[in-house]
PyMOL Python script that loads the backbone (N, CA, C, O; Angstrom):
from pymol import cmd

cmd.read_pdbstr("""\
ATOM      1  N   MET A   1     -22.937  -8.547 -14.227  1.00  0.00           N
ATOM      2  CA  MET A   1     -23.192  -8.820 -12.998  1.00  0.00           C
ATOM      3  C   MET A   1     -23.623  -7.556 -12.259  1.00  0.00           C
ATOM      4  O   MET A   1     -24.126  -7.785 -11.159  1.00  0.00           O
ATOM      5  N   GLU A   2     -23.532  -6.161 -12.648  1.00  0.00           N
ATOM      6  CA  GLU A   2     -23.488  -5.450 -12.655  1.00  0.00           C
ATOM      7  C   GLU A   2     -25.148  -5.171 -12.488  1.00  0.00           C
ATOM      8  O   GLU A   2     -25.916  -5.297 -11.535  1.00  0.00           O
ATOM      9  N   ARG A   3     -25.273  -4.847 -13.516  1.00  0.00           N
ATOM     10  CA  ARG A   3     -26.924  -5.087 -14.569  1.00  0.00           C
ATOM     11  C   ARG A   3     -27.716  -5.504 -13.491  1.00  0.00           C
ATOM     12  O   ARG A   3     -28.518  -4.849 -12.827  1.00  0.00           O
ATOM     13  N   GLN A   4     -27.426  -6.543 -13.414  1.00  0.00           N
ATOM     14  CA  GLN A   4     -28.028  -8.265 -12.542  1.00  0.00           C
ATOM     15  C   GLN A   4     -28.168  -7.280 -11.211  1.00  0.00           C
ATOM     16  O   GLN A   4     -29.307  -6.877 -10.973  1.00  0.00           O
ATOM     17  N   PHE A   5     -27.259  -6.928 -10.460  1.00  0.00           N
ATOM     18  CA  PHE A   5     -26.970  -6.231  -9.236  1.00  0.00           C
ATOM     19  C   PHE A   5     -28.643  -5.241  -8.893  1.00  0.00           C
ATOM     20  O   PHE A   5     -29.514  -5.177  -8.025  1.00  0.00           O
ATOM     21  N   ALA A   6     -28.272  -4.576 -10.321  1.00  0.00           N
ATOM     22  CA  ALA A   6     -28.934  -3.042 -10.066  1.00  0.00           C
ATOM     23  C   ALA A   6     -30.120  -3.101 -10.613  1.00  0.00           C
ATOM     24  O   ALA A   6     -30.802  -2.095 -10.809  1.00  0.00           O
ATOM     25  N   ALA A   7     -30.651  -4.842 -11.052  1.00  0.00           N
ATOM     26  CA  ALA A   7     -32.165  -5.202 -11.200  1.00  0.00           C
ATOM     27  C   ALA A   7     -32.557  -4.552  -9.518  1.00  0.00           C
ATOM     28  O   ALA A   7     -33.249  -3.641  -9.063  1.00  0.00           O
ATOM     29  N   LEU A   8     -31.471  -5.851  -8.866  1.00  0.00           N
ATOM     30  CA  LEU A   8     -32.021  -6.038  -7.171  1.00  0.00           C
ATOM     31  C   LEU A   8     -32.511  -4.497  -6.768  1.00  0.00           C
ATOM     32  O   LEU A   8     -33.310  -4.523  -5.832  1.00  0.00           O
ATOM     33  N   GLY A   9     -32.257  -3.359  -7.190  1.00  0.00           N
ATOM     34  CA  GLY A   9     -32.441  -2.897  -6.327  1.00  0.00           C
ATOM     35  C   GLY A   9     -31.614  -2.242  -6.331  1.00  0.00           C
ATOM     36  O   GLY A   9     -31.984  -1.076  -6.469  1.00  0.00           O
ATOM     37  N   ARG A  10     -30.194  -2.397  -6.214  1.00  0.00           N
ATOM     38  CA  ARG A  10     -28.629  -1.861  -5.370  1.00  0.00           C
ATOM     39  C   ARG A  10     -27.712  -0.796  -5.979  1.00  0.00           C
ATOM     40  O   ARG A  10     -27.059  -0.766  -7.022  1.00  0.00           O
ATOM     41  N   ASP A  11     -27.927   0.261  -4.744  1.00  0.00           N
ATOM     42  CA  ASP A  11     -27.020   1.457  -5.253  1.00  0.00           C
ATOM     43  C   ASP A  11     -25.570   1.046  -5.380  1.00  0.00           C
ATOM     44  O   ASP A  11     -24.720   1.579  -6.092  1.00  0.00           O
ATOM     45  N   ASP A  12     -25.430   0.031  -4.591  1.00  0.00           N
ATOM     46  CA  ASP A  12     -24.251   0.194  -4.585  1.00  0.00           C
ATOM     47  C   ASP A  12     -23.640  -1.522  -5.609  1.00  0.00           C
ATOM     48  O   ASP A  12     -22.890  -2.429  -5.246  1.00  0.00           O
ATOM     49  N   ALA A  13     -24.496  -1.274  -7.085  1.00  0.00           N
ATOM     50  CA  ALA A  13     -24.659  -2.711  -7.702  1.00  0.00           C
ATOM     51  C   ALA A  13     -23.098  -2.538  -8.031  1.00  0.00           C
ATOM     52  O   ALA A  13     -22.675  -3.679  -7.845  1.00  0.00           O
ATOM     53  N   ARG A  14     -21.894  -1.662  -8.457  1.00  0.00           N
ATOM     54  CA  ARG A  14     -21.045  -1.959  -9.475  1.00  0.00           C
ATOM     55  C   ARG A  14     -20.361  -3.108  -7.912  1.00  0.00           C
ATOM     56  O   ARG A  14     -20.554  -4.324  -7.938  1.00  0.00           O
ATOM     57  N   GLU A  15     -19.716  -2.525  -6.889  1.00  0.00           N
ATOM     58  CA  GLU A  15     -19.461  -2.816  -6.197  1.00  0.00           C
ATOM     59  C   GLU A  15     -19.281  -4.224  -5.549  1.00  0.00           C
ATOM     60  O   GLU A  15     -18.167  -4.729  -5.409  1.00  0.00           O
ATOM     61  N   PHE A  16     -20.368  -4.790  -5.188  1.00  0.00           N
ATOM     62  CA  PHE A  16     -20.872  -6.188  -5.878  1.00  0.00           C
ATOM     63  C   PHE A  16     -20.891  -6.994  -6.289  1.00  0.00           C
ATOM     64  O   PHE A  16     -21.070  -8.188  -6.048  1.00  0.00           O
ATOM     65  N   ALA A  17     -20.528  -5.864  -7.617  1.00  0.00           N
ATOM     66  CA  ALA A  17     -20.198  -7.155  -8.907  1.00  0.00           C
ATOM     67  C   ALA A  17     -18.310  -6.856  -8.283  1.00  0.00           C
ATOM     68  O   ALA A  17     -17.930  -7.979  -7.953  1.00  0.00           O
ATOM     69  N   VAL A  18     -17.656  -6.285  -8.147  1.00  0.00           N
ATOM     70  CA  VAL A  18     -16.412  -6.457  -8.227  1.00  0.00           C
ATOM     71  C   VAL A  18     -16.067  -7.247  -7.190  1.00  0.00           C
ATOM     72  O   VAL A  18     -15.122  -8.011  -7.384  1.00  0.00           O
ATOM     73  N   ALA A  19     -16.937  -7.258  -5.464  1.00  0.00           N
ATOM     74  CA  ALA A  19     -16.864  -8.119  -5.057  1.00  0.00           C
ATOM     75  C   ALA A  19     -17.329 -10.153  -5.269  1.00  0.00           C
ATOM     76  O   ALA A  19     -16.841 -11.117  -4.678  1.00  0.00           O
ATOM     77  N   LEU A  20     -18.248 -10.106  -6.171  1.00  0.00           N
ATOM     78  CA  LEU A  20     -18.764 -11.077  -6.994  1.00  0.00           C
ATOM     79  C   LEU A  20     -17.548 -11.836  -7.656  1.00  0.00           C
ATOM     80  O   LEU A  20     -16.979 -12.880  -7.337  1.00  0.00           O
ATOM     81  N   LEU A  21     -17.397 -11.157  -8.442  1.00  0.00           N
ATOM     82  CA  LEU A  21     -16.440 -11.402  -8.998  1.00  0.00           C
ATOM     83  C   LEU A  21     -15.099 -11.932  -8.816  1.00  0.00           C
ATOM     84  O   LEU A  21     -14.604 -12.879  -9.427  1.00  0.00           O
ATOM     85  N   ALA A  22     -14.340 -10.917  -7.526  1.00  0.00           N
ATOM     86  CA  ALA A  22     -13.039 -11.380  -6.772  1.00  0.00           C
ATOM     87  C   ALA A  22     -13.335 -12.492  -6.378  1.00  0.00           C
ATOM     88  O   ALA A  22     -12.420 -13.223  -6.757  1.00  0.00           O
ATOM     89  N   ALA A  23     -14.069 -13.074  -5.838  1.00  0.00           N
ATOM     90  CA  ALA A  23     -14.209 -14.349  -4.769  1.00  0.00           C
ATOM     91  C   ALA A  23     -14.785 -15.374  -5.421  1.00  0.00           C
ATOM     92  O   ALA A  23     -15.128 -16.330  -4.726  1.00  0.00           O
ATOM     93  N   TYR A  24     -14.972 -15.418  -6.542  1.00  0.00           N
ATOM     94  CA  TYR A  24     -14.932 -16.753  -7.850  1.00  0.00           C
ATOM     95  C   TYR A  24     -13.318 -16.927  -8.176  1.00  0.00           C
ATOM     96  O   TYR A  24     -12.474 -17.800  -7.972  1.00  0.00           O
ATOM     97  N   GLN A  25     -13.353 -15.534  -8.834  1.00  0.00           N
ATOM     98  CA  GLN A  25     -11.517 -15.586  -9.118  1.00  0.00           C
ATOM     99  C   GLN A  25     -10.475 -16.234  -8.253  1.00  0.00           C
ATOM    100  O   GLN A  25      -9.562 -16.989  -8.588  1.00  0.00           O
ATOM    101  N   GLY A  26     -10.850 -15.721  -6.920  1.00  0.00           N
ATOM    102  CA  GLY A  26     -10.310 -15.812  -5.643  1.00  0.00           C
ATOM    103  C   GLY A  26     -10.460 -18.029  -5.313  1.00  0.00           C
ATOM    104  O   GLY A  26      -9.675 -18.977  -5.281  1.00  0.00           O
ATOM    105  N   VAL A  27     -11.808 -17.826  -5.167  1.00  0.00           N
ATOM    106  CA  VAL A  27     -11.605 -19.401  -5.067  1.00  0.00           C
ATOM    107  C   VAL A  27     -11.466 -20.528  -6.304  1.00  0.00           C
ATOM    108  O   VAL A  27     -11.166 -21.709  -6.134  1.00  0.00           O
ATOM    109  N   SER A  28     -11.686 -20.038  -7.280  1.00  0.00           N
ATOM    110  CA  SER A  28     -11.046 -20.207  -8.325  1.00  0.00           C
ATOM    111  C   SER A  28      -9.469 -21.269  -8.251  1.00  0.00           C
ATOM    112  O   SER A  28      -9.122 -22.450  -8.292  1.00  0.00           O
ATOM    113  N   LEU A  29      -8.716 -19.432  -8.072  1.00  0.00           N
ATOM    114  CA  LEU A  29      -6.998 -19.774  -7.696  1.00  0.00           C
ATOM    115  C   LEU A  29      -7.227 -20.987  -6.708  1.00  0.00           C
ATOM    116  O   LEU A  29      -7.209 -22.107  -7.218  1.00  0.00           O
ATOM    117  N   LEU A  30      -7.385 -20.908  -5.711  1.00  0.00           N
ATOM    118  CA  LEU A  30      -7.645 -21.490  -4.858  1.00  0.00           C
ATOM    119  C   LEU A  30      -7.998 -23.690  -4.713  1.00  0.00           C
ATOM    120  O   LEU A  30      -7.435 -24.699  -4.289  1.00  0.00           O
ATOM    121  N   THR A  31      -9.012 -23.355  -5.261  1.00  0.00           N
ATOM    122  CA  THR A  31      -9.207 -24.545  -6.088  1.00  0.00           C
ATOM    123  C   THR A  31      -8.085 -25.259  -7.178  1.00  0.00           C
ATOM    124  O   THR A  31      -7.829 -26.457  -7.051  1.00  0.00           O
ATOM    125  N   ASN A  32      -7.657 -24.722  -7.889  1.00  0.00           N
ATOM    126  CA  ASN A  32      -6.495 -24.991  -8.392  1.00  0.00           C
ATOM    127  C   ASN A  32      -5.278 -25.137  -8.135  1.00  0.00           C
ATOM    128  O   ASN A  32      -4.548 -25.652  -8.982  1.00  0.00           O
ATOM    129  N   THR A  33      -4.842 -24.770  -7.062  1.00  0.00           N
ATOM    130  CA  THR A  33      -3.376 -24.421  -6.189  1.00  0.00           C
ATOM    131  C   THR A  33      -3.764 -25.344  -5.375  1.00  0.00           C
ATOM    132  O   THR A  33      -3.133 -24.737  -4.510  1.00  0.00           O
ATOM    133  N   PHE A  34      -4.230 -26.302  -4.766  1.00  0.00           N
ATOM    134  CA  PHE A  34      -5.018 -26.713  -3.701  1.00  0.00           C
ATOM    135  C   PHE A  34      -5.127 -28.641  -4.056  1.00  0.00           C
ATOM    136  O   PHE A  34      -4.892 -29.740  -3.556  1.00  0.00           O
ATOM    137  N   ARG A  35      -5.571 -28.078  -5.076  1.00  0.00           N
ATOM    138  CA  ARG A  35      -6.472 -29.409  -6.658  1.00  0.00           C
ATOM    139  C   ARG A  35      -8.019 -29.475  -5.526  1.00  0.00           C
ATOM    140  O   ARG A  35      -8.646 -30.481  -5.859  1.00  0.00           O
ATOM    141  N   ASP A  36      -8.385 -29.103  -4.944  1.00  0.00           N
ATOM    142  CA  ASP A  36      -9.189 -29.219  -3.893  1.00  0.00           C
ATOM    143  C   ASP A  36     -11.376 -28.585  -4.446  1.00  0.00           C
ATOM    144  O   ASP A  36     -12.036 -27.698  -3.904  1.00  0.00           O
ATOM    145  N   PRO A  37     -11.760 -29.437  -5.524  1.00  0.00           N
ATOM    146  CA  PRO A  37     -12.807 -29.009  -5.934  1.00  0.00           C
ATOM    147  C   PRO A  37     -14.039 -28.475  -4.934  1.00  0.00           C
ATOM    148  O   PRO A  37     -14.942 -27.683  -5.203  1.00  0.00           O
ATOM    149  N   ALA A  38     -13.643 -29.486  -3.163  1.00  0.00           N
ATOM    150  CA  ALA A  38     -15.118 -28.520  -2.557  1.00  0.00           C
ATOM    151  C   ALA A  38     -14.601 -27.687  -2.363  1.00  0.00           C
ATOM    152  O   ALA A  38     -14.932 -27.585  -1.182  1.00  0.00           O
ATOM    153  N   LEU A  39     -13.796 -26.644  -2.574  1.00  0.00           N
ATOM    154  CA  LEU A  39     -14.125 -25.257  -2.380  1.00  0.00           C
ATOM    155  C   LEU A  39     -14.401 -24.474  -2.889  1.00  0.00           C
ATOM    156  O   LEU A  39     -14.393 -23.325  -2.448  1.00  0.00           O
ATOM    157  N   MET A  40     -14.805 -24.875  -4.201  1.00  0.00           N
ATOM    158  CA  MET A  40     -15.537 -24.217  -5.171  1.00  0.00           C
ATOM    159  C   MET A  40     -17.208 -24.462  -4.853  1.00  0.00           C
ATOM    160  O   MET A  40     -18.205 -23.741  -4.876  1.00  0.00           O
ATOM    161  N   ARG A  41     -16.967 -25.697  -4.586  1.00  0.00           N
ATOM    162  CA  ARG A  41     -18.117 -26.120  -4.092  1.00  0.00           C
ATOM    163  C   ARG A  41     -18.684 -25.257  -3.129  1.00  0.00           C
ATOM    164  O   ARG A  41     -19.834 -24.820  -3.095  1.00  0.00           O
ATOM    165  N   ALA A  42     -17.680 -25.047  -2.295  1.00  0.00           N
ATOM    166  CA  ALA A  42     -18.531 -23.997  -0.477  1.00  0.00           C
ATOM    167  C   ALA A  42     -18.571 -23.043  -0.449  1.00  0.00           C
ATOM    168  O   ALA A  42     -19.304 -22.491   0.372  1.00  0.00           O
ATOM    169  N   GLU A  43     -17.687 -22.217  -1.468  1.00  0.00           N
ATOM    170  CA  GLU A  43     -17.635 -20.766  -1.799  1.00  0.00           C
ATOM    171  C   GLU A  43     -18.854 -20.280  -2.801  1.00  0.00           C
ATOM    172  O   GLU A  43     -19.212 -19.104  -2.751  1.00  0.00           O
ATOM    173  N   GLY A  44     -19.340 -20.994  -3.502  1.00  0.00           N
ATOM    174  CA  GLY A  44     -20.407 -21.063  -4.822  1.00  0.00           C
ATOM    175  C   GLY A  44     -21.855 -21.118  -3.506  1.00  0.00           C
ATOM    176  O   GLY A  44     -22.426 -20.059  -3.246  1.00  0.00           O
ATOM    177  N   ARG A  45     -22.217 -22.208  -2.920  1.00  0.00           N
ATOM    178  CA  ARG A  45     -22.963 -22.105  -1.407  1.00  0.00           C
ATOM    179  C   ARG A  45     -23.133 -20.919  -0.942  1.00  0.00           C
ATOM    180  O   ARG A  45     -24.228 -20.395  -0.741  1.00  0.00           O
ATOM    181  N   ARG A  46     -21.956 -20.384  -0.725  1.00  0.00           N
ATOM    182  CA  ARG A  46     -21.884 -19.553  -0.259  1.00  0.00           C
ATOM    183  C   ARG A  46     -22.603 -18.019  -0.470  1.00  0.00           C
ATOM    184  O   ARG A  46     -23.179 -17.231   0.280  1.00  0.00           O
ATOM    185  N   LEU A  47     -22.214 -18.047  -2.031  1.00  0.00           N
ATOM    186  CA  LEU A  47     -22.218 -16.648  -2.492  1.00  0.00           C
ATOM    187  C   LEU A  47     -24.120 -16.944  -2.648  1.00  0.00           C
ATOM    188  O   LEU A  47     -25.031 -16.164  -2.367  1.00  0.00           O
ATOM    189  N   GLU A  48     -24.197 -18.457  -3.234  1.00  0.00           N
ATOM    190  CA  GLU A  48     -25.691 -17.914  -3.627  1.00  0.00           C
ATOM    191  C   GLU A  48     -26.400 -17.665  -2.221  1.00  0.00           C
ATOM    192  O   GLU A  48     -27.014 -16.599  -2.174  1.00  0.00           O
ATOM    193  N   ARG A  49     -26.420 -18.151  -1.500  1.00  0.00           N
ATOM    194  CA  ARG A  49     -27.181 -17.548  -0.208  1.00  0.00           C
ATOM    195  C   ARG A  49     -26.810 -16.051   0.191  1.00  0.00           C
ATOM    196  O   ARG A  49     -27.789 -15.411   0.573  1.00  0.00           O
ATOM    197  N   TRP A  50     -25.024 -15.029   0.180  1.00  0.00           N
ATOM    198  CA  TRP A  50     -25.577 -14.207  -0.485  1.00  0.00           C
ATOM    199  C   TRP A  50     -25.918 -13.350  -0.807  1.00  0.00           C
ATOM    200  O   TRP A  50     -25.983 -12.387  -0.043  1.00  0.00           O
ATOM    201  N   ILE A  51     -26.519 -13.236  -2.811  1.00  0.00           N
ATOM    202  CA  ILE A  51     -27.120 -13.459  -3.459  1.00  0.00           C
ATOM    203  C   ILE A  51     -28.375 -13.429  -2.927  1.00  0.00           C
ATOM    204  O   ILE A  51     -28.938 -12.348  -2.754  1.00  0.00           O
ATOM    205  N   ASP A  52     -28.943 -14.569  -2.614  1.00  0.00           N
ATOM    206  CA  ASP A  52     -30.445 -15.236  -2.617  1.00  0.00           C
ATOM    207  C   ASP A  52     -30.528 -13.715  -1.403  1.00  0.00           C
ATOM    208  O   ASP A  52     -31.392 -12.912  -1.757  1.00  0.00           O
ATOM    209  N   SER A  53     -29.782 -13.323  -0.155  1.00  0.00           N
ATOM    210  CA  SER A  53     -30.040 -12.550   0.900  1.00  0.00           C
ATOM    211  C   SER A  53     -30.619 -11.224   0.587  1.00  0.00           C
ATOM    212  O   SER A  53     -31.542 -10.660   1.174  1.00  0.00           O
ATOM    213  N   LEU A  54     -29.645 -10.647  -0.857  1.00  0.00           N
ATOM    214  CA  LEU A  54     -30.169  -9.522  -1.563  1.00  0.00           C
ATOM    215  C   LEU A  54     -31.422  -8.979  -1.541  1.00  0.00           C
ATOM    216  O   LEU A  54     -31.748  -7.844  -1.193  1.00  0.00           O
ATOM    217  N   ALA A  55     -32.114  -9.896  -1.948  1.00  0.00           N
ATOM    218  CA  ALA A  55     -33.931  -9.715  -2.699  1.00  0.00           C
ATOM    219  C   ALA A  55     -34.598  -9.504  -1.832  1.00  0.00           C
ATOM    220  O   ALA A  55     -35.806  -9.342  -2.008  1.00  0.00           O
TER     221      ALA A  55
END
""", "prot")
cmd.dss("prot")
cmd.show_as("cartoon", "prot")
cmd.util.cbc("prot")
cmd.orient("prot")
């Protein structure tokens, strides 16, 4: 992920990669805990919008 953020020209690519990974791990845990796949879908869409806004 870090390389992909760097390819977008981000000087803070490592921090962004950590944030993205943490968000996905967190929502994965919540999705499993609450047995609610809608959480993963919603967070996935939010993260896609976030990434798109960086380009």
